[in-house]
C-alpha positions as semicolon CSV with decimal commas, in nm:
position;residue;x (nm);y (nm);z (nm)
1;M;4,804;1,936;-7,532
2;K;4,433;1,900;-7,447
3;N;4,170;2,090;-7,632
4;P;3,987;2,337;-7,405
5;G;3,668;2,228;-7,565
6;S;3,717;1,874;-7,444
7;Q;3,722;1,998;-7,082
8;S;3,379;2,149;-7,116
9;D;3,251;1,832;-7,282
10;S;3,354;1,625;-6,971
11;R;3,137;1,834;-6,737
12;P;2,788;1,701;-6,641
13;S;2,511;1,839;-6,852
14;V;2,228;2,046;-6,707
15;A;1,989;1,756;-6,759
16;T;2,218;1,523;-6,564
17;L;2,244;1,769;-6,275
18;T;1,868;1,814;-6,270
19;R;1,816;1,437;-6,262
20;L;2,067;1,393;-5,980
21;R;1,907;1,670;-5,775
22;R;1,566;1,509;-5,822
23;R;1,696;1,170;-5,708
24;L;1,867;1,332;-5,409
25;A;1,540;1,504;-5,314
26;E;1,357;1,173;-5,345
27;A;1,618;1,004;-5,126
28;D;1,588;1,279;-4,865
29;A;1,209;1,246;-4,869
30;T;1,235;0,867;-4,832
31;L;1,476;0,896;-4,538
32;L;1,250;1,150;-4,372
33;A;0,949;0,920;-4,419
34;I;1,147;0,627;-4,275
35;R;1,255;0,839;-3,977
36;H;0,894;0,939;-3,905
37;G;0,768;0,583;-3,933
38;E;0,569;0,644;-4,251
39;V;0,739;0,364;-4,445
40;D;0,697;-0,002;-4,356
41;A;0,918;-0,154;-4,627
42;V;1,156;-0,061;-4,911
43;M;1,192;-0,245;-5,242
44;G;1,550;-0,268;-5,372
45;A;1,685;-0,398;-5,702
46;G;1,876;-0,724;-5,666
47;K;2,094;-0,916;-5,910
48;R;1,806;-1,137;-6,026
49;D;1,491;-0,969;-5,902
50;N;1,361;-0,699;-5,671
51;R;1,383;-0,759;-5,291
52;V;1,163;-0,617;-5,016
53;F;1,330;-0,496;-4,698
54;S;1,109;-0,441;-4,390
55;L;1,195;-0,138;-4,180
56;Q;1,160;-0,041;-3,818
57;G;0,922;0,221;-3,949
58;A;0,662;-0,057;-3,930
59;E;0,650;0,032;-3,559
60;H;0,475;0,357;-3,649
61;A;0,145;0,224;-3,512
62;Y;0,311;0,157;-3,178
63;R;0,457;0,507;-3,175
64;M;0,112;0,648;-3,238
65;L;-0,017;0,442;-2,945
66;I;0,261;0,572;-2,720
67;E;0,182;0,928;-2,818
68;C;-0,182;0,872;-2,717
69;M;-0,088;0,735;-2,373
70;N;-0,186;0,919;-2,057
71;E;0,155;0,826;-1,917
72;G;0,498;0,958;-2,000
73;A;0,706;0,724;-2,217
74;L;1,080;0,767;-2,267
75;T;1,388;0,582;-2,382
76;L;1,711;0,661;-2,196
77;T;2,075;0,577;-2,222
78;S;2,233;0,411;-1,920
79;D;2,354;0,756;-1,804
80;A;1,997;0,899;-1,823
81;V;2,018;1,093;-2,151
82;I;1,670;1,107;-2,310
83;L;1,671;0,956;-2,660
84;Y;1,294;0,972;-2,704
85;A;0,999;1,116;-2,511
86;N;0,630;1,144;-2,589
87;Q;0,420;1,458;-2,561
88;C;0,264;1,344;-2,233
89;F;0,600;1,360;-2,054
90;A;0,674;1,699;-2,208
91;Q;0,344;1,824;-2,067
92;M;0,431;1,681;-1,724
93;V;0,748;1,890;-1,704
94;R;0,588;2,190;-1,881
95;R;0,854;2,204;-2,153
96;P;0,855;2,183;-2,533
97;L;0,937;1,835;-2,660
98;G;1,242;1,969;-2,842
99;Q;1,394;2,077;-2,510
100;V;1,326;1,740;-2,350
101;I;1,479;1,506;-2,609
102;G;1,858;1,509;-2,583
103;S;1,862;1,641;-2,226
104;S;1,931;1,441;-1,912
105;F;1,638;1,298;-1,719
106;L;1,825;1,391;-1,401
107;H;1,756;1,759;-1,476
108;F;1,389;1,702;-1,397
109;I;1,436;1,570;-1,041
110;S;1,590;1,711;-0,723
111;P;1,962;1,663;-0,637
112;E;1,868;1,435;-0,348
113;E;1,665;1,208;-0,574
114;R;1,942;1,206;-0,836
115;V;2,170;1,042;-0,580
116;R;1,906;0,775;-0,523
117;L;1,829;0,733;-0,894
118;R;2,180;0,671;-1,027
119;P;2,234;0,327;-0,864
120;L;1,879;0,231;-0,963
121;L;1,961;0,316;-1,326
122;R;2,263;0,087;-1,313
123;R;2,050;-0,188;-1,162
124;A;1,774;-0,136;-1,419
125;T;2,014;-0,218;-1,705
126;R;1,999;-0,578;-1,580
127;A;1,659;-0,641;-1,427
128;G;1,451;-0,324;-1,426
129;A;1,332;-0,114;-1,133
130;K;1,028;0,073;-1,002
131;F;1,025;0,370;-0,762
132;A;0,862;0,707;-0,693
133;V;1,012;1,055;-0,741
134;H;0,900;1,416;-0,772
135;L;0,928;1,576;-1,115
136;N;1,029;1,942;-1,125
137;A;0,821;2,125;-1,384
138;R;0,935;2,441;-1,560
139;D;0,676;2,653;-1,374
140;G;0,816;2,548;-1,034
141;T;0,549;2,291;-0,950
142;H;0,632;1,939;-0,835
143;L;0,455;1,628;-0,959
144;T;0,464;1,295;-0,774
145;V;0,521;1,016;-1,026
146;Q;0,610;0,649;-1,032
147;L;0,895;0,542;-1,261
148;S;0,903;0,196;-1,419
149;L;1,239;0,116;-1,582
150;R;1,314;-0,180;-1,809
151;P;1,614;-0,259;-2,030
152;L;1,512;-0,256;-2,398
153;A;1,819;-0,315;-2,616
154;R;2,191;-0,266;-2,639
155;T;2,358;-0,050;-2,904
156;L;2,719;0,027;-2,982
157;Q;2,664;0,402;-2,950
158;E;2,453;0,431;-2,633
159;G;2,511;0,096;-2,461
160;T;2,199;-0,035;-2,288
161;V;1,884;0,156;-2,382
162;L;1,624;0,178;-2,106
163;G;1,250;0,210;-2,143
164;L;1,087;0,438;-1,887
165;V;0,717;0,478;-1,812
166;V;0,625;0,779;-1,596
167;T;0,290;0,750;-1,417
168;D;0,127;1,053;-1,256
169;M;0,035;0,952;-0,899
170;T;-0,160;1,268;-0,815
171;E;-0,500;1,111;-0,871
172;A;-0,397;0,788;-0,700
173;R;-0,273;0,981;-0,394
174;R;-0,595;1,182;-0,387
175;N;-0,803;0,864;-0,401
176;E;-0,585;0,711;-0,129
177;K;-0,653;1,011;0,096
178;L;-1,025;0,985;0,030
179;M;-1,023;0,613;0,108
180;R;-0,825;0,678;0,425
181;A;-1,072;0,947;0,533
182;L;-1,361;0,711;0,458
183;A;-1,198;0,431;0,658
184;H;-1,144;0,669;0,949
185;R;-1,507;0,779;0,933
186;I;-1,623;0,417;0,932
187;V;-1,410;0,347;1,241
188;V;-1,556;0,652;1,421
189;V;-1,914;0,550;1,339
190;Q;-1,842;0,189;1,433
191;E;-1,700;0,289;1,772
192;A;-1,997;0,516;1,841
193;E;-2,235;0,231;1,766
194;R;-2,034;-0,010;1,982
195;T;-2,050;0,236;2,270
196;R;-2,425;0,269;2,232
197;V;-2,478;-0,110;2,222
198;A;-2,244;-0,163;2,518
199;L;-2,442;0,086;2,728
200;E;-2,771;-0,078;2,626
201;L;-2,640;-0,419;2,727
202;H;-2,500;-0,298;3,058
203;N;-2,784;-0,071;3,162
204;N;-3,078;-0,277;3,039
205;I;-3,011;-0,640;2,947
206;T;-2,764;-0,712;3,226
207;Q;-2,989;-0,546;3,485
208;L;-3,290;-0,747;3,366
209;L;-3,094;-1,071;3,380
210;I;-2,976;-0,995;3,735
211;A;-3,335;-0,918;3,838
212;V;-3,455;-1,250;3,694
213;Q;-3,164;-1,424;3,865
214;F;-3,271;-1,284;4,205
215;S;-3,628;-1,393;4,138
216;S;-3,515;-1,745;4,054
217;Q;-3,308;-1,749;4,371
218;A;-3,611;-1,644;4,578
219;L;-3,814;-1,919;4,410
220;A;-3,548;-2,179;4,483
221;D;-3,535;-2,072;4,847
222;K;-3,911;-2,126;4,885
223;L;-3,887;-2,481;4,762
224;T;-3,824;-2,752;5,017
225;V;-3,640;-3,081;4,998
226;R;-3,972;-3,255;4,922
227;D;-3,983;-3,048;4,600
228;G;-3,655;-3,208;4,491
229;P;-3,691;-3,201;4,107
230;A;-3,842;-2,850;4,107
231;K;-3,574;-2,720;4,342
232;R;-3,296;-2,867;4,127
233;E;-3,458;-2,711;3,819
234;A;-3,473;-2,372;3,994
235;D;-3,107;-2,399;4,096
236;T;-3,011;-2,486;3,736
237;L;-3,211;-2,190;3,608
238;R;-3,040;-1,956;3,855
239;S;-2,694;-2,084;3,751
240;L;-2,779;-2,044;3,382
241;L;-2,900;-1,689;3,438
242;S;-2,580;-1,608;3,624
243;Q;-2,368;-1,740;3,336
244;T;-2,578;-1,548;3,083
245;A;-2,542;-1,223;3,278
246;A;-2,165;-1,274;3,300
247;E;-2,141;-1,341;2,923
248;V;-2,347;-1,033;2,837
249;E;-2,126;-0,825;3,064
250;R;-1,815;-0,967;2,891
251;I;-1,957;-0,875;2,551
252;S;-2,037;-0,528;2,681
253;R;-1,680;-0,481;2,807
254;N;-1,535;-0,596;2,475
255;L;-1,757;-0,356;2,285
256;R;-1,641;-0,061;2,494
257;P;-1,439;-0,125;2,812
258;S;-1,503;0,148;3,068
259;L;-1,157;0,085;3,219
260;L;-0,998;0,212;2,898
261;D;-1,143;0,558;2,950
262;Q;-1,088;0,557;3,326
263;L;-0,745;0,394;3,379
264;G;-0,577;0,374;3,038
265;L;-0,456;0,110;2,796
266;F;-0,228;-0,105;3,011
267;A;-0,493;-0,137;3,283
268;V;-0,745;-0,285;3,036
269;L;-0,494;-0,514;2,862
270;R;-0,432;-0,720;3,176
271;P;-0,793;-0,838;3,229
272;T;-0,830;-0,883;2,852
273;C;-0,531;-1,119;2,839
274;T;-0,641;-1,299;3,157
275;E;-0,993;-1,355;3,022
276;F;-0,856;-1,478;2,688
277;A;-0,623;-1,728;2,855
278;A;-0,901;-1,859;3,084
279;R;-1,146;-1,900;2,796
280;T;-0,914;-2,054;2,535
281;G;-0,644;-2,227;2,739
282;V;-0,371;-2,037;2,551
283;A;-0,107;-1,893;2,784
284;V;-0,069;-1,515;2,748
285;Q;0,225;-1,315;2,880
286;L;0,181;-0,938;2,914
287;A;0,512;-0,752;2,914
288;G;0,580;-0,387;2,987
289;T;0,477;-0,139;3,251
290;P;0,193;0,113;3,275
291;L;0,264;0,404;3,043
292;A;0,426;0,709;3,201
293;E;0,176;0,935;3,023
294;R;-0,172;0,870;2,892
295;L;-0,200;0,847;2,517
296;P;-0,468;1,028;2,320
297;A;-0,800;0,847;2,348
298;D;-0,814;0,747;1,980
299;T;-0,460;0,602;2,000
300;E;-0,544;0,395;2,308
301;L;-0,860;0,268;2,144
302;A;-0,677;0,179;1,820
303;L;-0,411;-0,021;2,008
304;Y;-0,673;-0,197;2,217
305;R;-0,872;-0,298;1,906
306;I;-0,554;-0,428;1,740
307;V;-0,484;-0,646;2,045
308;Q;-0,844;-0,771;2,036
309;E;-0,826;-0,858;1,665
310;S;-0,486;-1,026;1,704
311;L;-0,610;-1,244;1,989
312;K;-0,920;-1,331;1,785
313;N;-0,700;-1,444;1,495
314;V;-0,487;-1,651;1,735
315;E;-0,802;-1,820;1,870
316;K;-0,948;-1,896;1,526
317;H;-0,647;-1,972;1,308
318;A;-0,310;-1,993;1,484
319;R;-0,339;-2,313;1,695
320;A;-0,088;-2,149;1,927
321;R;0,007;-2,252;2,280
322;H;0,168;-1,927;2,389
323;V;0,107;-1,559;2,312
324;S;0,307;-1,258;2,427
325;V;0,180;-0,900;2,431
326;S;0,442;-0,627;2,477
327;L;0,367;-0,255;2,517
328;R;0,655;-0,008;2,543
329;Q;0,664;0,371;2,547
330;T;0,960;0,597;2,470
331;S;0,987;0,970;2,419
332;A;0,959;0,914;2,043
333;F;0,702;0,639;1,993
334;V;0,476;0,372;2,140
335;R;0,548;0,015;2,031
336;L;0,302;-0,274;2,059
337;V;0,406;-0,629;1,965
338;I;0,178;-0,937;1,969
339;T;0,361;-1,266;1,901
340;D;0,233;-1,624;1,893
341;D;0,396;-1,964;1,838
342;G;0,120;-2,093;1,610
343;I;0,125;-2,246;1,263
344;G;0,171;-1,910;1,092
345;F;0,113;-1,851;0,721
346;D;0,301;-1,756;0,405
347;S;0,257;-1,379;0,403
348;R;0,352;-1,357;0,032
349;H;0,053;-1,565;-0,081
350;H;-0,191;-1,533;0,207
351;A;-0,378;-1,224;0,081
352;A;-0,409;-1,361;-0,271
353;R;-0,524;-1,704;-0,152
354;R;-0,770;-1,611;0,118
355;K;-1,055;-1,362;0,107
356;D;-1,213;-1,443;0,441
357;Q;-1,261;-1,241;0,758
358;A;-0,902;-1,302;0,871
359;V;-0,769;-1,104;0,576
360;L;-1,027;-0,832;0,634
361;G;-0,918;-0,828;0,999
362;L;-0,553;-0,771;0,903
363;A;-0,655;-0,489;0,669
364;G;-0,868;-0,338;0,945
365;M;-0,577;-0,343;1,187
366;R;-0,356;-0,162;0,934
367;E;-0,624;0,101;0,882
368;R;-0,665;0,154;1,258
369;A;-0,289;0,205;1,296
370;A;-0,278;0,441;0,998
371;C;-0,571;0,646;1,130
372;V;-0,361;0,747;1,433
373;G;-0,043;0,808;1,231
374;G;0,119;0,472;1,296
375;T;0,237;0,172;1,096
376;L;0,156;-0,197;1,134
377;T;0,376;-0,477;1,004
378;I;0,307;-0,849;1,008
379;K;0,579;-1,115;0,995
380;S;0,485;-1,478;0,961
381;G;0,594;-1,804;0,805
382;L;0,461;-2,155;0,779
383;R;0,504;-2,326;1,118
384;A;0,699;-2,020;1,236
385;G;0,431;-1,826;1,424
386;T;0,313;-1,471;1,364
387;S;0,428;-1,135;1,494
388;V;0,222;-0,815;1,469
389;T;0,413;-0,492;1,538
390;V;0,255;-0,149;1,571
391;V;0,464;0,168;1,598
392;I;0,291;0,498;1,665
393;P;0,484;0,827;1,696
394;Q;0,458;0,973;2,045
395;P;0,309;1,323;2,040
396;T;0,505;1,574;2,245
397;G;0,344;1,702;2,558
398;T;0,092;1,420;2,587
399;T;-0,062;1,424;2,933
400;A;-0,338;1,253;3,113
401;A;-0,538;1,573;3,098
402;A;-0,499;1,590;2,721
403;A;-0,607;1,231;2,692
404;G;-0,908;1,304;2,909
405;K;-1,007;1,594;2,685
406;A;-0,970;1,373;2,377
407;A;-1,199;1,118;2,537
């Protein structure tokens, strides 16, 4: 039979309990420091000597950097559960960080965008993805952001862990609007100046040249056959003046064709294509019929300038033999297509490789289409020709009278 006193002797002493509690507190403090990234390494006792183990807490500096970012930074599971988020993202959605971590990222976007996001999340586990969504903040506001997803690691618990960077596009969209407004203003000022120069050329320079041409003709008529060299010189001068007057008139028409205001877009495209073919030797086919209704004046002018710039690019760069210009109108949109059979270019590398006027011309055409609410796309390939397509939504109730008022 055991002595009751021996039972009490087997119990831990107060000193032992105190020492164990202190070690447990130290262990808890160490784990907390490791979790917060305050410990870079731990020294452990080995069989022969002490060993140093580096910890992931050494990434504390990177965590501090992420917390200072002006972009949201998150890590997600493959089913969009948020494992980590920085304060910037919490501020974007107007929620405390504790309510963000552990929740689903899908809660912060609309149901329609959730449907679009789910397949992108699956794709991002392999190669990453980038797309734009609207974040729903707690106060009911919506924030346009760009999401950049990349696979980071694979764990047994969560599967593939995704890294997500959330970029606020508000300022970028605002700057884009300002740039678009500036581009539109530049186009308006440019067209006003072209109109002024065209009128100056037509009303002054062309008239002066014609007057000098008549004078040279009168001089040539006064000369007789005996004044052979002088008469031939006068005839040459008259012919040169006639060519100069015709060229100035052509420049004046290109700056601001009066037919565009009077008869509409299709009426001015025909002589433009005919003149281009006669001057360059490149065959031009104009397809389509006159539009059933006049377009707004700024739309007609934008389409005409795009045709002009496209033909200029064909003349300078394409080495084409044939060009087709097609203009179609439906109840929903107006579609303009300019196609050539020239040498083309690699559209993926063209903008990065060339910084000349051709690239600026393509950018200008896009801006002109955008200024009237349309889109411009360019398809090209080496030795495969080039196709420029412009689609502009058709305003309802467009009439010739409305176009005249816009002019």
